[in-house]
C-alpha positions as CSV (number, residue, x, y, z in Angstrom):
1,M,7.3,-9.5,19.4
2,K,4.0,-10.9,20.8
3,A,1.7,-13.2,19.0
4,S,-1.3,-10.9,19.6
5,E,0.7,-8.1,17.8
6,L,1.3,-10.5,14.9
7,Q,-2.3,-11.6,14.5
8,N,-3.3,-8.0,13.7
9,L,-1.1,-8.0,10.6
10,T,-2.1,-9.0,7.1
11,E,-0.7,-12.0,5.4
12,S,1.6,-10.0,3.2
13,E,2.9,-8.1,6.2
14,L,3.6,-11.4,8.0
15,N,5.4,-12.8,4.9
16,Q,7.6,-9.6,4.7
17,K,8.4,-9.8,8.4
18,L,9.3,-13.5,8.0
19,R,11.7,-12.7,5.2
20,D,13.2,-9.9,7.3
21,L,13.6,-12.2,10.3
22,R,15.2,-14.9,8.2
23,T,17.7,-12.4,6.8
24,E,18.4,-11.2,10.3
25,L,18.9,-14.8,11.5
26,F,21.4,-15.4,8.7
27,N,23.4,-12.3,9.6
28,L,23.3,-13.2,13.3
29,R,24.6,-16.7,12.6
30,F,27.3,-15.2,10.4
31,Q,28.3,-12.7,13.2
32,A,28.4,-15.6,15.7
33,I,30.8,-17.6,13.5
34,T,33.1,-14.6,13.0
35,G,33.0,-13.7,16.7
36,Q,31.3,-10.4,16.2
37,L,28.0,-11.2,17.8
38,G,27.2,-8.9,20.8
39,N,24.1,-10.5,22.1
40,P,23.9,-14.3,21.6
41,R,20.4,-14.5,23.0
42,R,19.1,-12.5,20.0
43,I,19.4,-15.6,17.9
44,N,16.9,-17.4,20.1
45,F,14.5,-14.4,20.1
46,V,14.6,-14.3,16.3
47,K,14.0,-18.1,16.0
48,K,11.0,-17.8,18.3
49,D,9.5,-14.8,16.3
50,I,9.9,-16.9,13.1
51,A,8.1,-19.8,14.7
52,R,5.3,-17.5,15.9
53,I,4.8,-16.1,12.4
54,K,4.8,-19.5,10.7
55,T,2.3,-20.7,13.3
56,I,-0.1,-17.8,12.6
57,L,0.2,-18.3,8.8
58,K,-0.5,-22.0,9.2
59,E,-3.5,-21.3,11.4
60,R,-4.9,-18.9,8.9
61,E,-4.3,-21.4,6.1
62,L,-6.1,-24.2,8.0
63,S,-9.0,-22.0,9.0
64,G,-9.4,-20.9,5.4
65,E,-9.5,-24.5,4.2
66,K,-12.1,-25.4,6.7
67,Q,-14.3,-22.5,5.5
68,E,-14.0,-23.5,1.9
69,V,-14.8,-27.1,2.5
70,K,-18.2,-26.2,4.1
């Protein structure tokens, strides 16, 4: 998922995606331990998507704080 796609989503949609990705990451890690994981690179993709979402949420939080301080 690209960051430009994520920036168009609302905060609640981003939080929902974050929850879904964290659940998926848990399941992927569990599959990796049990030897059932088909695509090991998927773990890295999910981690990067989580980081992108967290970055966008933090940027919005900081920009909101700056606007309130003025």
